[in-house]
Every structure is written in structure tokens, then in C-alpha cells.
Legacy VTK file of the C-alpha trace (Angstrom):
# vtk DataFile Version 3.0
C-alpha trace
ASCII
DATASET POLYDATA
POINTS 119 float
0.000 0.000 0.000
1.406 3.361 -1.103
1.361 6.248 1.428
1.816 10.020 0.904
1.656 12.282 -2.106
3.698 12.182 -5.253
5.859 15.126 -6.280
3.431 15.981 -9.105
0.480 16.136 -6.693
2.372 18.445 -4.350
3.394 20.774 -7.206
-0.184 20.939 -8.503
-1.523 21.661 -5.021
1.054 24.441 -4.512
0.173 25.966 -7.900
-3.528 26.020 -7.005
-2.737 27.511 -3.595
-0.543 30.186 -5.202
-3.352 31.105 -7.623
-5.862 31.441 -4.803
-3.453 33.550 -2.745
-2.768 35.825 -5.737
-6.511 36.359 -6.248
-7.008 37.161 -2.558
-4.093 39.592 -2.580
-5.516 41.330 -5.646
-8.958 41.639 -4.031
-7.403 43.016 -0.837
-5.417 45.620 -2.793
-8.519 46.741 -4.689
-10.526 47.110 -1.478
-7.794 49.286 0.031
-7.963 51.550 -3.029
-11.739 51.827 -2.645
-11.353 52.674 1.028
-8.940 55.484 0.110
-11.503 56.946 -2.326
-14.169 56.878 0.382
-11.783 58.534 2.849
-10.999 61.346 0.385
-14.696 61.947 -0.385
-15.546 61.895 3.318
-12.894 64.513 4.067
-14.176 66.659 1.180
-17.684 66.438 2.624
-16.380 67.500 6.052
-14.577 70.476 4.485
-17.709 71.514 2.548
-19.899 71.117 5.633
-17.457 73.150 7.747
-17.485 75.885 5.095
-21.301 75.902 5.124
-21.234 76.321 8.900
-18.881 79.293 8.526
-21.208 80.792 5.909
-24.054 80.705 8.430
-22.084 83.210 10.497
-21.316 85.449 7.508
-23.491 88.478 6.849
-25.467 88.614 3.626
-23.379 91.575 2.460
-20.141 89.581 2.831
-21.309 86.445 1.011
-19.911 87.594 -2.335
-16.407 88.036 -0.882
-16.275 84.850 1.203
-13.115 82.845 0.448
-11.482 80.016 2.352
-9.006 77.292 1.551
-8.843 73.841 3.093
-5.780 74.688 5.186
-7.708 77.536 6.819
-10.582 75.196 7.600
-8.545 72.157 8.678
-4.992 72.675 9.839
-2.547 70.683 7.736
-5.034 69.463 5.121
-3.619 69.942 1.636
-4.699 68.968 -1.844
-8.276 70.231 -1.490
-9.509 73.509 -2.950
-12.667 75.256 -1.785
-14.704 77.560 -4.012
-17.762 79.488 -2.845
-20.073 80.973 -5.477
-23.243 82.988 -4.949
-26.037 84.374 -7.105
-26.128 87.543 -5.027
-27.716 90.183 -5.473
-30.711 87.877 -5.991
-32.669 87.407 -2.790
-32.539 84.697 -1.626
-29.057 84.080 -2.943
-28.022 80.595 -3.976
-24.725 79.643 -2.333
-22.648 76.751 -3.719
-19.629 75.348 -1.891
-17.486 73.200 -4.194
-14.567 71.171 -2.862
-12.176 69.778 -5.479
-9.305 67.344 -5.076
-7.154 64.967 -7.096
-6.979 61.391 -5.946
-5.425 58.436 -7.750
-4.708 60.558 -10.791
-8.276 61.711 -11.404
-9.935 64.963 -10.417
-13.017 64.802 -8.220
-15.343 67.397 -6.772
-18.268 67.669 -4.405
-20.798 70.530 -4.234
-23.176 71.502 -1.440
-25.884 74.094 -2.105
-27.934 76.288 0.221
-29.876 79.555 0.039
-29.274 82.731 2.051
-31.799 85.508 2.466
-31.221 89.167 3.272
-33.420 89.721 6.319
LINES 1 120
119 0 1 2 3 4 5 6 7 8 9 10 11 12 13 14 15 16 17 18 19 20 21 22 23 24 25 26 27 28 29 30 31 32 33 34 35 36 37 38 39 40 41 42 43 44 45 46 47 48 49 50 51 52 53 54 55 56 57 58 59 60 61 62 63 64 65 66 67 68 69 70 71 72 73 74 75 76 77 78 79 80 81 82 83 84 85 86 87 88 89 90 91 92 93 94 95 96 97 98 99 100 101 102 103 104 105 106 107 108 109 110 111 112 113 114 115 116 117 118
């Protein structure tokens, strides 16, 4: 009675195992990339939301001249640009806060919109 595995069986088993491990490693790498995209978008949303909060404390007359950059909003944050546009002198004025950034070689942006009235 023969016991154990032949050399061919062991090599085939190792090749299958290597293929499975390569596929798992590839899936893990892709999920990390997706997590990075979510992290960047989440930070952009926080920056836009923080800018909106600052706009709440800005007078209607100063809306047109409101400018901030991400480093002013969050100390040390770089790579994000913040643009505030208004339709003033219309009343109520539409206020758009657009945060732009480049991640993984492609440009992305996020815009939040609100209205401000002169009362």
C-alpha cells in the first residue's frame, strides 16, 4: 500500500494555492484603493460642511467676498480647494460650496448648495 503524495500532486496543489493567494491579494489591494476613495470623499464632505457652517455666520453683504481654503478650515489638510459661489444680489441668494481634489490621478469634486436671504 502506497502512502503520501507524489511530487506531481504536491506541485499541482502548490500551484492552485498560489493562484488562490494571488486572487485574494488582488482583491485586498482593490478594497484598500476603494477605502482610500471613500476617505478622500468623506474629508471633502467634512470640508464643505465646515465651510457651510462658517457661511451661516457670515453676513449677507459679505457672502460675495467669502473665500477660504482647506488649510484655513482644517490645519494641515492639503490637496483640497474650496470655491464658494453665490447668485447675489438675488434674494434669496443661492450659495454653492465646491470642494475639489485629485486622488489616484483623477480629479473629483463635491458641491453643497444652500440659500441665504437678506433679512
